[in-house]
LUMVOLUM-853626 format. One record per residue (C-alpha): residue in three letters; x negated, y negated, z. Coordinates in Angstrom, 3 decimals. Each point is the difference from the previous one (the first is absolute). Layout:
N
+-----+----------+----------+----------+
:   r :       xx :       yy :       zz :
+-----+----------+----------+----------+
: ALA :        X :        Y :        Z :
...
+-----+----------+----------+----------+
***
This chain:
216
+-----+----------+----------+----------+
:   r :       xx :       yy :       zz :
+-----+----------+----------+----------+
: UNK :   46.915 :   40.873 :  -54.531 :
: UNK :   -3.571 :    0.621 :    1.097 :
: UNK :   -1.917 :   -2.407 :    2.213 :
: UNK :   -2.720 :   -1.757 :   -2.020 :
: UNK :   -3.571 :    1.116 :    0.484 :
: UNK :   -2.394 :   -2.570 :    1.442 :
: UNK :   -3.654 :   -0.823 :   -0.452 :
: UNK :   -2.476 :   -1.448 :    2.485 :
: UNK :   -2.882 :   -2.028 :   -1.384 :
: UNK :   -2.515 :   -2.651 :    0.991 :
: UNK :   -0.888 :   -3.037 :   -2.113 :
: UNK :   -3.377 :   -1.552 :    0.809 :
: UNK :   -0.673 :   -3.742 :   -0.067 :
: UNK :   -3.637 :   -0.318 :    0.961 :
: UNK :   -0.102 :    0.939 :    3.679 :
: UNK :    3.784 :   -0.176 :    0.310 :
: UNK :    2.087 :    3.142 :   -0.479 :
: UNK :    3.737 :   -0.136 :   -0.663 :
: UNK :    1.770 :    3.287 :    0.691 :
: UNK :    3.182 :    0.728 :   -1.915 :
: UNK :    2.853 :    2.455 :   -0.007 :
: UNK :    1.562 :   -0.124 :   -3.479 :
: UNK :    2.112 :    2.196 :   -2.214 :
: UNK :   -2.057 :    2.816 :   -1.507 :
: UNK :    0.675 :   -1.323 :   -3.514 :
: UNK :    2.524 :   -1.884 :   -2.131 :
: UNK :    2.113 :    3.135 :   -0.510 :
: UNK :    1.395 :    0.071 :    3.538 :
: UNK :    3.632 :   -0.861 :    0.715 :
: UNK :    2.116 :   -0.069 :    3.158 :
: UNK :    3.203 :   -2.024 :    0.279 :
: UNK :    2.401 :    2.306 :    1.889 :
: UNK :    2.374 :   -2.760 :    1.109 :
: UNK :   -0.151 :   -1.897 :   -3.296 :
: UNK :   -1.493 :   -3.128 :    1.628 :
: UNK :   -2.266 :   -0.731 :   -2.964 :
: UNK :    2.676 :    0.892 :   -2.525 :
: UNK :    2.362 :   -2.536 :    1.578 :
: UNK :   -2.681 :   -2.651 :   -0.534 :
: UNK :   -0.306 :    0.912 :   -3.671 :
: UNK :   -3.253 :    1.955 :    0.373 :
: UNK :    0.109 :    3.021 :   -2.302 :
: UNK :   -1.510 :    3.398 :    0.743 :
: UNK :   -2.579 :   -0.683 :   -2.740 :
: UNK :   -1.268 :   -3.157 :    1.722 :
: UNK :    0.575 :    1.062 :    3.628 :
: UNK :   -3.587 :    1.141 :    0.566 :
: UNK :   -1.774 :   -2.999 :   -1.531 :
: UNK :   -0.252 :   -1.769 :    3.365 :
: UNK :   -1.768 :    2.915 :    1.633 :
: UNK :   -3.349 :    0.391 :   -1.771 :
: UNK :   -3.073 :   -2.210 :   -0.283 :
: UNK :   -0.175 :   -1.580 :   -3.468 :
: UNK :   -3.134 :   -1.533 :   -1.566 :
: UNK :    1.469 :   -3.517 :    0.208 :
: UNK :    0.451 :    0.432 :    3.739 :
: UNK :   -3.661 :    0.919 :    0.367 :
: UNK :   -1.064 :   -3.005 :   -2.086 :
: UNK :    2.092 :   -2.342 :    2.142 :
: UNK :   -1.320 :    1.398 :    3.280 :
: UNK :   -3.630 :   -0.230 :   -1.123 :
: UNK :    0.587 :   -3.577 :   -1.142 :
: UNK :    1.728 :   -0.982 :    3.252 :
: UNK :   -2.900 :    1.468 :    1.974 :
: UNK :   -2.195 :   -2.885 :   -1.180 :
: UNK :    2.589 :   -2.753 :    0.513 :
: UNK :   -0.114 :   -2.371 :    2.957 :
: UNK :    3.512 :    0.434 :    1.367 :
: UNK :   -0.725 :   -1.830 :    3.263 :
: UNK :    3.212 :   -0.997 :    1.752 :
: UNK :    2.113 :    0.173 :   -3.159 :
: UNK :    3.461 :    1.509 :    0.123 :
: UNK :   -0.098 :    2.741 :   -2.653 :
: UNK :    2.764 :    1.834 :   -1.851 :
: UNK :   -0.394 :    3.202 :   -2.016 :
: UNK :    2.788 :    0.453 :   -2.559 :
: UNK :    1.032 :    3.474 :   -1.170 :
: UNK :   -2.553 :    1.499 :    2.347 :
: UNK :    0.656 :    3.709 :   -0.613 :
: UNK :   -2.687 :    1.802 :    2.005 :
: UNK :   -1.162 :   -3.472 :    1.098 :
: UNK :   -3.724 :    0.628 :   -0.242 :
: UNK :   -0.775 :   -3.735 :    0.052 :
: UNK :    2.333 :   -0.596 :    2.940 :
: UNK :   -1.662 :    2.801 :    1.962 :
: UNK :   -3.434 :   -1.438 :   -0.776 :
: UNK :    1.061 :   -3.507 :    1.013 :
: UNK :    1.620 :    1.369 :    3.144 :
: UNK :   -3.292 :    1.690 :    0.853 :
: UNK :   -1.603 :   -3.455 :   -0.298 :
: UNK :    2.664 :   -1.452 :    2.349 :
: UNK :    1.464 :   -2.214 :   -2.734 :
: UNK :    3.554 :   -1.345 :    0.184 :
: UNK :    1.551 :    2.365 :   -2.558 :
: UNK :    3.612 :    0.725 :   -0.880 :
: UNK :    0.847 :    2.775 :   -2.464 :
: UNK :    3.120 :    0.306 :   -2.153 :
: UNK :    1.434 :    2.600 :   -2.329 :
: UNK :    3.412 :    1.057 :   -1.311 :
: UNK :   -0.409 :    3.746 :    0.518 :
: UNK :    1.694 :    1.371 :    3.156 :
: UNK :   -2.895 :    2.332 :    0.891 :
: UNK :   -2.791 :   -2.572 :   -0.050 :
: UNK :    0.308 :   -1.278 :    3.567 :
: UNK :   -0.254 :    3.495 :    1.480 :
: UNK :   -3.251 :    0.705 :   -1.862 :
: UNK :   -1.315 :   -3.490 :    0.764 :
: UNK :    0.340 :    0.294 :    3.757 :
: UNK :   -1.179 :    3.611 :   -0.048 :
: UNK :   -3.171 :   -1.101 :   -1.775 :
: UNK :   -0.525 :   -2.987 :    2.298 :
: UNK :    0.100 :    2.443 :    2.910 :
: UNK :   -2.281 :    2.407 :   -1.875 :
: UNK :   -2.573 :   -2.819 :   -0.151 :
: UNK :    0.447 :   -0.784 :    3.715 :
: UNK :    1.313 :   -3.456 :   -0.886 :
: UNK :    3.067 :   -1.992 :    1.005 :
: UNK :    3.295 :    0.348 :   -1.928 :
: UNK :    0.214 :   -2.172 :   -3.104 :
: UNK :    2.808 :   -2.506 :   -0.448 :
: UNK :    2.317 :    1.377 :   -2.692 :
: UNK :    3.171 :   -1.058 :   -1.773 :
: UNK :    1.839 :    1.925 :   -2.691 :
: UNK :    0.341 :   -2.615 :   -2.729 :
: UNK :    2.139 :   -0.279 :   -3.101 :
: UNK :   -1.502 :   -2.590 :   -2.365 :
: UNK :    3.480 :   -1.021 :   -1.147 :
: UNK :    1.159 :   -0.901 :    3.524 :
: UNK :   -1.119 :   -2.848 :    2.239 :
: UNK :   -1.399 :    0.983 :    3.383 :
: UNK :    0.921 :   -2.120 :    3.007 :
: UNK :   -2.703 :    1.555 :    2.172 :
: UNK :   -3.091 :    0.578 :   -2.153 :
: UNK :   -1.207 :   -3.600 :   -0.061 :
: UNK :   -2.882 :   -1.523 :   -1.989 :
: UNK :   -3.636 :    0.981 :   -0.413 :
: UNK :   -3.455 :   -1.426 :   -0.735 :
: UNK :   -1.116 :    3.022 :   -2.031 :
: UNK :    2.174 :    2.415 :   -1.979 :
: UNK :   -1.417 :    3.214 :   -1.462 :
: UNK :    1.258 :    2.977 :   -1.989 :
: UNK :   -0.942 :    2.631 :   -2.570 :
: UNK :    1.695 :    1.661 :   -2.981 :
: UNK :    3.299 :   -1.839 :    0.451 :
: UNK :    1.220 :   -0.663 :   -3.552 :
: UNK :    1.596 :    3.154 :   -1.375 :
: UNK :    2.810 :   -1.703 :   -1.950 :
: UNK :    0.474 :   -3.356 :   -1.752 :
: UNK :    2.895 :   -0.758 :    2.333 :
: UNK :   -2.432 :    0.084 :    2.939 :
: UNK :   -1.924 :   -3.058 :   -1.229 :
: UNK :    2.454 :   -2.715 :    1.030 :
: UNK :    1.030 :    1.908 :    3.133 :
: UNK :   -3.586 :    0.288 :    1.191 :
: UNK :   -0.882 :   -3.619 :   -0.790 :
: UNK :    3.097 :   -1.234 :    1.831 :
: UNK :   -0.708 :    2.248 :    2.988 :
: UNK :   -3.582 :   -1.227 :    0.227 :
: UNK :    1.109 :   -3.627 :   -0.208 :
: UNK :    2.598 :    0.520 :    2.734 :
: UNK :   -2.641 :    1.337 :    2.378 :
: UNK :   -3.005 :   -2.114 :   -0.959 :
: UNK :   -1.011 :   -2.983 :    2.104 :
: UNK :   -0.497 :   -3.292 :   -1.882 :
: UNK :   -3.718 :    0.853 :   -0.056 :
: UNK :   -0.279 :    3.691 :   -0.802 :
: UNK :   -2.277 :    2.505 :   -1.715 :
: UNK :    1.392 :    3.057 :   -1.790 :
: UNK :   -2.140 :    2.995 :   -0.985 :
: UNK :    1.590 :    2.729 :   -2.122 :
: UNK :   -1.612 :    2.967 :   -1.721 :
: UNK :    1.598 :    1.052 :   -3.275 :
: UNK :   -1.115 :    3.267 :   -1.664 :
: UNK :    0.725 :   -1.306 :   -3.493 :
: UNK :    3.722 :    0.415 :   -0.544 :
: UNK :    0.108 :   -3.021 :   -2.323 :
: UNK :    1.947 :   -2.393 :    2.195 :
: UNK :   -2.695 :   -2.076 :    1.708 :
: UNK :    0.306 :   -2.955 :   -2.404 :
: UNK :    3.776 :   -0.165 :    0.362 :
: UNK :   -0.326 :    0.032 :    3.780 :
: UNK :   -2.636 :   -2.738 :   -0.145 :
: UNK :    2.338 :   -2.150 :   -2.083 :
: UNK :    2.720 :    0.401 :    2.612 :
: UNK :   -2.392 :   -0.833 :    2.840 :
: UNK :   -1.063 :   -3.234 :   -1.711 :
: UNK :    3.604 :   -1.202 :    0.229 :
: UNK :   -0.352 :    0.211 :    3.792 :
: UNK :   -3.140 :   -2.141 :    0.008 :
: UNK :   -2.635 :    2.731 :    0.018 :
: UNK :   -3.204 :    0.052 :   -2.020 :
: UNK :   -1.323 :    3.399 :   -1.018 :
: UNK :   -2.986 :    2.049 :   -1.110 :
: UNK :   -0.451 :    3.594 :   -1.135 :
: UNK :   -3.210 :    1.975 :    0.318 :
: UNK :   -1.237 :    3.558 :   -0.101 :
: UNK :   -1.223 :    1.480 :    3.297 :
: UNK :   -3.787 :   -0.030 :   -0.001 :
: UNK :   -0.688 :    3.306 :    1.754 :
: UNK :    2.285 :    3.028 :   -0.229 :
: UNK :   -2.408 :    2.860 :    0.681 :
: UNK :    2.473 :    1.261 :    2.609 :
: UNK :    2.446 :    0.879 :   -2.817 :
: UNK :   -0.149 :    3.234 :   -1.981 :
: UNK :    0.854 :   -1.699 :   -3.312 :
: UNK :   -0.453 :   -3.389 :   -1.658 :
: UNK :    2.383 :   -2.638 :    1.319 :
: UNK :    1.649 :   -1.786 :   -2.908 :
: UNK :    1.941 :   -2.539 :    2.010 :
: UNK :   -0.672 :   -3.400 :    1.549 :
: UNK :    0.016 :   -1.844 :    3.280 :
: UNK :    2.485 :   -2.867 :   -0.272 :
: UNK :   -0.541 :   -3.035 :    2.214 :
: UNK :    2.482 :   -2.822 :    0.523 :
: UNK :   -0.584 :   -3.118 :    2.087 :
: UNK :    2.188 :   -2.892 :    1.062 :
+-----+----------+----------+----------+
***
């Protein structure tokens, strides 16, 4: 089994540069000890964590303009964790989570690549309760709803880790599940709004998704 090829790139946010080591593309695969397979991650989906997707760029550009202050922030399903790296550069209190076993290695490698401190990380399964993750003021994520079965799992996970007063910002690329998720979030006392990102000149194609905001 060949070692996956990597790519180094820089994403610009005004005067801030975020340097990234990612997989070269979504065709790479490397699971010699079967760690991902044991977690139910197929060879077809193994690489999805390791590239920068349009939704991730939309989220990071949106977060750039948010006043995070002293908020405790959680990124769900972080993948290459572009938003977490940006927030870490701004010295925000950020914790990143993902289910994939390779994410933490890339995360800390990229934090070091940006000459920043290590980022708090926990490998999280949405179906299991975490005794150590705690609760947050702001929860963010992008492109999380691949299957209908993820809707309730994600809503429950967010509720478990949201403080009584909490803001949630998710970017959905248009997979057709945003309304179902919003309905679930209402049951936990959240209000919601959906809107198109206003400026996406940094993308190479039209973004057909929405920014989903939930507040409680």
